[in-house]
C-alpha positions as CSV (number, residue, x, y, z in Angstrom):
1,M,-41.9,-22.6,-36.2
2,K,-45.8,-22.1,-36.8
3,K,-47.7,-19.2,-34.9
4,Y,-51.5,-18.7,-34.3
5,I,-53.3,-16.1,-32.5
6,F,-55.8,-16.8,-29.9
7,T,-58.6,-14.4,-29.1
8,A,-60.2,-16.2,-26.4
9,I,-61.5,-14.6,-23.6
10,T,-59.5,-17.1,-21.6
11,A,-56.1,-16.3,-22.4
12,L,-54.8,-14.8,-19.4
13,S,-55.7,-17.5,-17.6
14,A,-53.8,-19.8,-19.8
15,V,-50.7,-18.6,-19.5
16,I,-50.9,-18.5,-15.6
17,A,-51.8,-21.8,-15.5
18,S,-49.6,-22.8,-18.1
19,A,-46.7,-21.4,-16.3
20,Q,-47.2,-23.6,-13.2
21,E,-47.5,-20.9,-10.8
22,L,-49.8,-19.4,-8.3
23,A,-52.3,-16.8,-9.7
24,P,-50.8,-13.6,-8.6
25,S,-46.8,-14.6,-9.2
26,D,-47.4,-12.7,-12.8
27,G,-48.4,-9.7,-11.6
28,L,-45.9,-9.9,-8.3
29,R,-43.3,-10.4,-11.1
30,Y,-43.5,-6.9,-12.5
31,A,-45.1,-5.1,-9.3
32,M,-41.8,-6.3,-6.9
33,D,-38.5,-4.6,-7.5
34,N,-34.8,-5.7,-6.6
35,L,-32.6,-3.4,-5.1
36,N,-30.5,-2.3,-8.0
37,G,-28.5,0.6,-9.1
38,T,-25.3,2.3,-8.8
39,A,-22.6,0.9,-6.3
40,R,-22.9,4.2,-3.7
41,F,-26.9,3.3,-3.9
42,R,-26.5,-0.2,-3.1
43,G,-23.9,0.0,-0.6
44,M,-26.4,1.6,1.3
45,S,-29.3,-0.4,0.7
46,G,-31.4,1.9,-0.9
47,A,-32.0,4.1,1.6
48,F,-31.4,7.3,-0.1
49,G,-34.8,8.9,-0.4
50,A,-33.7,12.2,1.9
51,V,-30.1,12.1,0.5
52,G,-30.3,12.5,-3.3
53,G,-27.1,13.4,-5.3
54,D,-27.2,9.9,-6.8
55,M,-28.5,8.5,-10.1
56,S,-30.3,5.6,-8.6
57,A,-31.6,7.9,-5.9
58,I,-33.8,9.9,-8.3
59,H,-35.7,6.3,-8.6
60,V,-36.9,6.8,-4.8
61,N,-37.5,10.5,-4.7
62,P,-37.2,12.4,-8.1
63,A,-36.4,15.8,-6.2
64,G,-33.1,14.2,-5.5
65,G,-31.7,15.3,-9.1
66,A,-31.6,18.6,-7.2
67,I,-29.3,18.0,-4.6
68,F,-26.7,17.8,-7.9
69,N,-24.5,20.8,-8.0
70,Y,-22.5,20.0,-11.7
71,N,-23.5,17.7,-14.5
72,T,-22.9,13.9,-13.6
73,A,-23.0,10.8,-15.3
74,A,-22.6,7.6,-14.2
75,A,-22.8,3.8,-15.5
76,T,-22.6,0.5,-13.7
77,L,-21.5,-3.3,-14.3
78,N,-23.3,-5.9,-11.8
79,L,-22.4,-9.6,-11.2
80,L,-25.7,-10.9,-9.5
81,S,-25.5,-14.8,-8.2
82,T,-28.5,-16.4,-7.3
83,K,-28.6,-19.6,-5.3
84,S,-31.8,-21.6,-4.7
85,N,-32.2,-24.2,-2.0
86,S,-35.2,-26.1,-2.8
87,R,-37.0,-28.7,0.0
88,Y,-39.6,-31.2,-1.7
89,F,-40.8,-34.1,0.2
90,G,-37.9,-34.1,2.4
91,T,-35.2,-34.3,-0.5
92,T,-32.9,-31.2,-1.0
93,T,-31.4,-29.6,-4.3
94,N,-29.1,-26.8,-5.1
95,D,-28.9,-24.8,-7.7
96,R,-27.2,-21.5,-8.4
97,D,-27.2,-19.3,-11.7
98,T,-25.1,-16.3,-12.4
99,S,-25.5,-13.2,-14.8
100,F,-23.6,-9.9,-15.7
101,D,-24.9,-6.8,-17.3
102,L,-25.0,-3.2,-17.6
103,N,-27.0,-2.3,-14.4
104,Q,-27.3,1.5,-14.4
105,A,-26.3,4.1,-17.1
106,G,-27.3,8.1,-16.9
107,G,-26.9,11.4,-16.3
108,I,-27.9,15.0,-14.4
109,F,-27.4,18.4,-16.2
110,V,-27.9,20.9,-13.7
111,F,-28.6,24.7,-14.8
112,H,-27.9,27.4,-12.2
113,N,-30.5,30.4,-12.2
114,Q,-28.4,33.8,-12.7
115,D,-31.4,35.4,-11.0
116,L,-31.6,34.9,-7.5
117,S,-34.4,37.1,-6.5
118,S,-37.1,34.2,-7.5
119,G,-35.7,31.7,-4.9
120,W,-35.4,29.1,-7.6
121,T,-31.5,28.6,-7.4
122,K,-31.2,25.7,-10.2
123,F,-33.0,23.5,-12.4
124,T,-31.6,20.2,-13.7
125,F,-32.6,17.7,-16.1
126,G,-31.5,13.8,-16.2
127,I,-31.9,11.0,-18.0
128,A,-31.2,7.4,-15.8
129,Y,-31.7,3.7,-17.3
130,D,-32.0,1.2,-14.4
131,N,-32.1,-2.6,-14.8
132,T,-35.0,-2.5,-12.0
133,N,-35.3,-6.3,-12.1
134,N,-33.1,-9.4,-13.1
135,F,-34.8,-12.5,-13.9
136,D,-31.6,-14.7,-14.5
137,N,-32.8,-17.6,-12.4
138,S,-32.6,-21.5,-12.6
139,F,-33.8,-24.0,-9.9
140,N,-34.5,-27.5,-9.8
141,Y,-36.5,-29.7,-7.3
142,R,-37.3,-33.5,-6.9
143,G,-38.9,-35.8,-4.1
144,T,-41.6,-38.4,-3.9
145,G,-44.7,-37.1,-3.5
146,T,-48.6,-38.6,-2.7
147,R,-50.2,-36.9,-5.6
148,S,-49.9,-37.5,-9.3
149,I,-50.0,-34.3,-12.1
150,D,-52.9,-36.1,-13.9
151,Q,-55.5,-34.1,-11.8
152,F,-54.6,-30.7,-13.6
153,F,-55.2,-32.5,-17.0
154,L,-58.7,-34.1,-15.6
155,N,-59.3,-30.7,-14.0
156,Q,-59.1,-29.2,-17.7
157,A,-61.0,-32.4,-19.4
158,N,-63.9,-32.9,-17.4
159,G,-66.9,-31.8,-19.3
160,L,-65.4,-31.3,-22.7
161,P,-67.4,-33.8,-25.6
162,V,-64.6,-36.4,-26.6
163,G,-65.0,-35.1,-29.8
164,V,-63.4,-31.7,-29.3
165,I,-60.0,-33.6,-28.4
166,D,-60.4,-36.9,-30.6
167,N,-58.6,-35.3,-33.7
168,N,-61.8,-33.9,-35.2
169,Y,-60.1,-30.3,-34.4
170,R,-56.8,-29.5,-35.2
171,Y,-54.5,-28.2,-31.8
172,D,-54.5,-24.7,-33.2
173,E,-58.5,-24.5,-33.3
174,L,-58.4,-25.2,-29.5
175,S,-59.0,-23.1,-26.5
176,F,-56.2,-23.3,-23.6
177,Q,-58.4,-25.9,-21.8
178,D,-59.0,-27.9,-24.9
179,Q,-55.4,-28.0,-25.6
180,Q,-54.4,-29.5,-22.3
181,A,-57.0,-32.2,-22.7
182,Y,-56.0,-32.8,-26.3
183,L,-52.2,-33.1,-25.1
184,A,-53.6,-35.5,-22.5
185,Y,-55.5,-37.7,-24.3
186,Q,-53.9,-38.3,-27.1
187,T,-50.6,-39.5,-24.9
188,Y,-53.0,-41.9,-23.3
189,L,-52.7,-39.9,-19.9
190,I,-56.6,-39.8,-20.1
191,D,-59.0,-41.7,-21.2
192,T,-62.8,-41.6,-21.3
193,S,-64.9,-43.0,-18.4
194,T,-67.2,-45.5,-20.2
195,Y,-66.1,-48.2,-22.8
196,P,-67.0,-48.5,-25.6
197,F,-66.2,-45.1,-26.2
198,N,-69.4,-42.1,-25.8
199,P,-68.5,-39.4,-28.2
200,D,-70.5,-37.1,-26.1
201,N,-69.5,-38.8,-22.6
202,P,-67.8,-35.5,-20.4
203,N,-66.0,-37.4,-17.8
204,Y,-62.7,-38.9,-18.1
205,V,-60.5,-40.9,-15.7
206,S,-56.8,-41.0,-15.5
207,N,-54.4,-44.2,-16.5
208,V,-51.9,-42.9,-13.6
209,P,-52.1,-45.5,-11.0
210,Q,-53.9,-43.9,-7.9
211,T,-52.4,-45.9,-5.3
212,G,-48.4,-46.2,-4.9
213,S,-45.7,-43.3,-4.8
214,Y,-45.2,-40.7,-7.3
215,A,-41.7,-39.3,-8.2
216,H,-41.6,-35.9,-9.2
217,Q,-38.5,-33.3,-10.8
218,N,-39.3,-29.8,-11.9
219,Y,-36.5,-28.2,-13.8
220,V,-37.3,-24.2,-14.3
221,T,-35.1,-21.8,-16.1
222,T,-36.2,-18.2,-16.4
223,K,-34.3,-15.1,-18.2
224,G,-34.9,-11.5,-18.9
225,Y,-35.0,-8.2,-17.3
226,N,-37.6,-5.4,-16.2
227,G,-36.0,-1.9,-17.5
228,K,-36.7,1.6,-16.4
229,L,-35.7,4.8,-18.3
230,A,-36.8,8.0,-16.2
231,F,-36.6,11.7,-17.5
232,N,-36.2,13.7,-14.3
233,F,-37.4,17.1,-13.6
234,A,-36.2,19.1,-10.7
235,S,-35.8,22.1,-9.0
236,S,-34.5,23.7,-5.8
237,Y,-35.9,26.7,-3.9
238,K,-33.3,28.9,-1.7
239,D,-31.1,25.5,-1.2
240,R,-33.9,24.5,1.7
241,L,-36.6,22.8,-0.2
242,Y,-36.3,20.5,-3.5
243,I,-39.0,18.8,-5.8
244,G,-38.8,16.9,-8.6
245,L,-40.9,14.6,-11.4
246,N,-40.1,11.6,-13.2
247,L,-41.4,10.3,-16.2
248,N,-40.8,6.6,-16.8
249,A,-40.9,4.4,-19.8
250,H,-40.9,0.7,-18.9
251,F,-39.8,-2.4,-21.1
252,T,-39.8,-6.0,-20.2
253,D,-39.0,-9.3,-21.7
254,Y,-39.5,-12.4,-19.8
255,T,-39.1,-16.3,-20.8
256,K,-39.7,-19.4,-18.6
257,N,-38.9,-23.0,-19.4
258,S,-40.0,-25.8,-17.3
259,T,-40.4,-29.4,-17.2
260,V,-42.0,-31.5,-15.1
261,Y,-41.3,-35.1,-15.1
262,E,-43.3,-38.1,-13.1
263,S,-42.9,-41.8,-12.7
264,N,-44.9,-44.2,-10.4
265,N,-44.4,-48.0,-8.9
266,G,-48.2,-48.1,-8.6
267,P,-50.0,-51.8,-10.1
268,V,-50.9,-52.1,-13.6
269,N,-54.6,-51.3,-14.3
270,T,-56.8,-54.4,-13.9
271,D,-59.6,-52.9,-16.5
272,P,-58.0,-54.6,-19.8
273,N,-59.2,-51.4,-21.8
274,Y,-57.1,-48.9,-20.1
275,A,-53.1,-48.6,-20.1
276,T,-51.2,-47.4,-17.3
277,I,-48.9,-44.6,-17.4
278,R,-45.5,-45.2,-15.7
279,Q,-43.9,-42.0,-17.2
280,I,-44.6,-38.3,-17.6
281,Q,-42.8,-35.2,-19.2
282,F,-44.5,-31.8,-19.6
283,N,-43.0,-29.3,-21.2
284,N,-44.1,-25.8,-21.0
285,D,-42.3,-22.8,-22.4
286,T,-43.6,-19.1,-22.0
287,H,-42.4,-15.8,-23.2
288,T,-43.9,-12.3,-22.1
289,Y,-43.1,-9.1,-23.3
290,G,-44.4,-5.2,-23.2
291,S,-43.8,-1.9,-22.4
292,G,-45.6,0.5,-19.5
293,F,-45.0,3.8,-18.1
294,S,-45.5,5.3,-14.7
295,F,-44.3,8.7,-12.9
296,N,-42.8,9.8,-9.5
297,I,-43.1,13.0,-7.6
298,G,-41.2,13.9,-4.6
299,A,-39.8,16.4,-2.4
300,I,-36.7,16.8,0.1
301,A,-36.9,19.8,2.7
302,K,-33.6,20.6,4.7
303,I,-35.0,21.5,8.1
304,T,-31.8,22.2,9.2
305,D,-28.3,21.7,7.6
306,E,-27.9,18.6,9.0
307,L,-31.1,16.9,8.8
308,R,-33.5,16.3,5.7
309,L,-36.7,15.0,5.2
310,G,-37.9,13.7,2.4
311,A,-41.6,12.6,0.8
312,A,-42.2,10.9,-2.3
313,Y,-44.9,8.9,-4.5
314,E,-44.5,6.7,-7.4
315,S,-47.8,6.0,-9.6
316,P,-48.6,2.8,-10.3
317,T,-47.2,1.4,-13.7
318,W,-49.3,0.8,-16.7
319,Y,-48.4,-2.3,-18.7
320,R,-49.1,-3.6,-22.3
321,L,-47.6,-7.0,-22.4
322,T,-48.0,-9.9,-24.6
323,D,-47.7,-13.7,-23.7
324,E,-46.6,-16.6,-25.6
325,L,-46.8,-20.5,-25.1
326,S,-45.9,-23.7,-26.3
327,Q,-46.3,-27.0,-24.9
328,S,-45.7,-30.7,-25.2
329,L,-46.5,-34.2,-23.6
330,Y,-44.5,-37.3,-23.4
331,T,-45.6,-40.5,-21.5
332,T,-44.4,-44.1,-21.1
333,Y,-47.3,-46.6,-20.5
334,V,-48.2,-50.0,-20.6
335,A,-50.5,-51.3,-23.1
336,P,-54.0,-52.3,-22.0
337,A,-54.5,-56.3,-22.4
338,N,-57.3,-55.7,-25.4
339,S,-54.7,-53.8,-27.1
340,P,-54.6,-55.4,-30.7
341,T,-50.8,-54.8,-31.0
342,S,-48.7,-55.9,-28.4
343,P,-51.1,-56.0,-25.2
344,G,-49.2,-55.5,-21.7
345,A,-46.1,-54.1,-23.8
346,T,-44.2,-50.9,-22.4
347,R,-44.8,-48.5,-25.0
348,S,-44.4,-44.4,-25.4
349,A,-46.6,-41.6,-27.1
350,S,-45.5,-38.2,-27.5
351,L,-47.3,-35.0,-28.5
352,N,-45.1,-31.8,-29.8
353,P,-47.9,-29.5,-31.8
354,N,-44.7,-27.2,-32.6
355,I,-47.5,-24.3,-32.3
356,I,-46.3,-21.0,-30.6
357,N,-49.8,-19.7,-29.0
358,V,-49.7,-15.9,-29.2
359,Y,-52.3,-14.5,-26.8
360,P,-54.4,-11.1,-27.1
361,T,-52.4,-8.1,-25.5
362,Y,-53.6,-7.4,-22.5
363,T,-53.1,-4.4,-19.5
364,L,-51.8,-5.1,-16.1
365,Q,-51.6,-2.3,-13.5
366,T,-49.0,-2.8,-10.8
367,P,-49.6,-0.9,-7.2
368,G,-48.4,2.5,-6.3
369,K,-45.9,3.1,-3.6
370,F,-45.5,5.7,-0.7
371,T,-41.9,6.5,0.5
372,G,-41.2,8.8,3.9
373,S,-37.2,9.5,4.0
374,L,-35.1,10.8,7.3
375,A,-31.4,11.6,6.6
376,Y,-28.8,13.3,8.8
377,I,-25.9,14.7,7.6
378,F,-22.3,15.1,9.3
379,G,-20.8,17.8,7.5
380,K,-18.3,16.2,5.1
381,S,-18.0,13.3,7.3
382,G,-20.9,11.2,6.4
383,L,-24.5,10.4,7.1
384,I,-27.0,8.3,7.9
385,S,-30.5,8.0,6.2
386,F,-33.6,5.8,7.0
387,D,-36.5,5.1,4.4
388,Y,-40.0,3.5,5.1
389,G,-41.8,2.5,1.9
390,V,-45.7,1.0,1.5
391,K,-47.2,-0.9,-1.7
392,D,-50.5,-2.3,-1.4
393,Y,-49.9,-5.5,-3.3
394,S,-53.6,-6.5,-3.3
395,N,-54.2,-3.1,-6.1
396,I,-52.8,-5.3,-8.7
397,K,-55.4,-5.5,-11.8
398,F,-56.0,-7.1,-15.3
399,K,-57.6,-5.5,-17.9
400,P,-59.7,-5.4,-19.8
401,N,-62.8,-5.8,-17.6
402,N,-63.9,-9.4,-18.3
403,S,-65.4,-12.2,-16.3
404,Y,-62.1,-13.7,-16.3
405,N,-59.7,-11.1,-15.4
406,N,-62.4,-9.7,-12.6
407,S,-61.9,-13.2,-11.0
408,L,-58.5,-13.0,-11.5
409,N,-58.3,-9.8,-9.5
410,D,-60.4,-11.0,-7.0
411,V,-57.8,-13.7,-6.5
412,Y,-55.4,-10.7,-5.8
413,K,-57.7,-8.7,-3.3
414,N,-58.0,-12.1,-1.2
415,T,-54.5,-13.5,-1.2
416,L,-52.3,-10.1,-1.1
417,T,-51.8,-7.1,1.3
418,T,-50.1,-4.2,2.0
419,A,-46.6,-4.5,2.6
420,Q,-44.0,-2.1,4.3
421,E,-40.7,-1.8,3.7
422,F,-37.6,-0.4,5.6
423,R,-33.8,0.9,4.6
424,V,-31.7,2.2,6.5
425,G,-27.8,3.3,5.3
426,A,-24.9,4.9,6.2
427,E,-21.6,6.4,4.9
428,Y,-18.5,7.6,6.3
429,K,-15.9,9.4,4.7
430,I,-11.8,9.1,5.3
431,K,-10.2,11.7,2.9
432,Q,-10.8,10.2,-0.7
433,V,-12.2,7.2,1.1
434,S,-16.0,6.7,1.5
435,L,-17.2,3.5,3.6
436,R,-20.7,2.3,3.5
437,G,-23.2,-0.1,4.8
438,G,-27.2,-0.7,4.8
439,Y,-29.6,-2.6,6.1
440,R,-33.2,-3.3,4.5
441,F,-36.6,-5.7,5.1
442,E,-39.3,-5.9,2.7
443,E,-42.7,-7.3,4.3
444,S,-44.3,-10.5,2.5
445,P,-47.0,-9.2,-0.4
446,Y,-49.2,-12.5,0.7
447,K,-51.3,-12.5,3.5
448,D,-50.2,-16.2,4.1
449,E,-46.8,-15.6,4.9
450,K,-45.7,-19.0,4.1
451,I,-46.3,-18.5,0.2
452,V,-43.8,-15.9,0.2
453,G,-41.9,-14.8,3.0
454,D,-40.1,-11.8,4.5
455,L,-37.1,-10.4,2.4
456,K,-33.7,-9.3,4.6
457,G,-30.9,-8.0,3.3
458,Y,-27.6,-6.2,4.0
459,S,-25.0,-4.5,2.1
460,A,-21.2,-2.8,2.5
461,G,-19.3,-0.8,0.3
462,I,-16.5,1.4,-0.3
463,G,-15.8,4.5,-3.0
464,Y,-12.6,6.5,-3.8
465,N,-12.9,10.0,-4.8
466,F,-10.6,11.2,-7.6
467,G,-11.5,14.6,-7.3
468,S,-13.6,15.3,-10.8
469,A,-14.2,11.3,-11.0
470,R,-15.7,8.3,-8.8
471,L,-15.0,4.6,-8.5
472,D,-17.5,2.6,-6.2
473,F,-17.9,-0.9,-5.4
474,S,-20.8,-2.8,-3.6
475,Y,-21.4,-6.1,-2.1
476,G,-24.9,-7.0,-1.1
477,H,-26.8,-9.8,0.2
478,S,-30.6,-10.9,0.4
479,Q,-32.8,-14.1,1.0
480,R,-36.1,-14.9,0.6
481,E,-38.4,-18.3,1.3
482,M,-41.7,-19.3,-0.9
483,D,-43.6,-22.0,-2.1
484,V,-43.6,-23.2,-5.5
485,P,-46.5,-25.7,-6.9
486,L,-45.5,-28.0,-9.1
487,L,-48.3,-27.7,-11.2
488,S,-50.9,-24.3,-10.8
489,S,-53.8,-27.0,-9.3
490,M,-52.2,-29.0,-7.0
491,T,-51.5,-27.9,-3.3
492,D,-47.7,-30.0,-3.5
493,S,-45.1,-26.9,-3.6
494,A,-41.5,-27.2,-3.1
495,R,-40.2,-24.7,-0.1
496,I,-37.5,-22.6,-1.9
497,N,-34.8,-20.4,-0.3
498,S,-33.4,-18.0,-2.4
499,K,-30.0,-16.1,-1.9
500,I,-28.8,-13.4,-3.8
501,D,-25.2,-11.8,-3.9
502,S,-24.4,-9.2,-5.8
503,F,-21.1,-7.4,-6.7
504,T,-21.6,-3.9,-8.3
505,L,-18.8,-1.4,-10.0
506,T,-19.8,2.2,-10.9
507,Y,-17.9,4.9,-12.6
508,T,-19.0,8.2,-11.9
509,V,-17.6,11.4,-13.6
510,G,-18.4,15.2,-13.2
511,F,-18.3,17.6,-16.1
């Protein structure tokens, strides 16, 4: 398959529009984290900022690494099930996707200080991998809408000379905007607004009937992950104050395959020079991959033997990402009455350039996050903990600075907002057995919560301590509603309720 590199300044917008998503969704994909990690961490809904002593807790507050008293290693397997309930113009569809992966692995090494005169009792070093986001999902929705997707192509085409899209240029020589117009023009979806054709006429009309109803169906499948490898450094002062630092390497791979179908029952075009579109199939395949860097700093103070307070800051993540896109368009149409061959006959047209557009690498900066934590330890019987986090999603930024990225960043400023996060968890021990539970709530990152709603989740877990090793299991559930537009330029959206169930098993060993 051919690959062509585009250097146009409009590269970023191309992917956003082609992905059929709201403009801010690309940045949110990397700015929002799922609850992932060890079974103990998940069993308490991630409320570990002041608790520490867990391989996943150091991602919330790196000072938690200094809570470990001996070398520890852990590995986690996770089964994730996502159920999507979609509603589009009164029609409801259901989809389910299941994935299984190695969700977490890592180890902490503890070095006790033999000279206690300085007050620094120990130093720890850890390496921890977490799959911070699993992108595996699939959903489809269908219904009869009031608008055709022809408006997406008309918005791209109007103002372009016909000569640009009428076989005078190769597809791979065109910008994203011109490619959309080219696809539609070559498959009779759009046509020039005057007849006979004027090569310099910048206006176009749709061959889709503008009256009647439009039956839509959209199939979407996403795959991939967002992983983080943390190098943790922590120390404790007189076993009362714990401080820590993480240096994080991020890497991501995301694919999205979407197919939009449309059919209509409108009247045949009365102008004998124009065709009448009956069916449309629009395919988009996108691929985003890259790497990034971030850091965390944090502290935990043991106010009393029972009470701990924690504070942590997670820096923005600076990603370098590359986008790829391939498209194809298929139509079924009634030939115009003046057609030299088969006038009035039903025919089909297709255009699959079989080309992958590779766009220039760009930088994405996600927002930083502040977390405050409180934990109360009931001796060896158990604990209860609470985390509060805040993140300003309007600080998402695309770079380099140019008119296109700046306009996109303005969209983030105008549509996204500061979101709060609450997590509470508890653990109760009965000899070797530990029982756990938790609840979390995350506010919508949008000013208009109808676009993406609040997230609510709960969890439960159990663990068994063998002495030098521990086996933990947890179950977690969360759900959130969001609007997903049929195409980026359309206001018709499906309302999707996503419910996620996770089953997690962790083996932890001390050495």
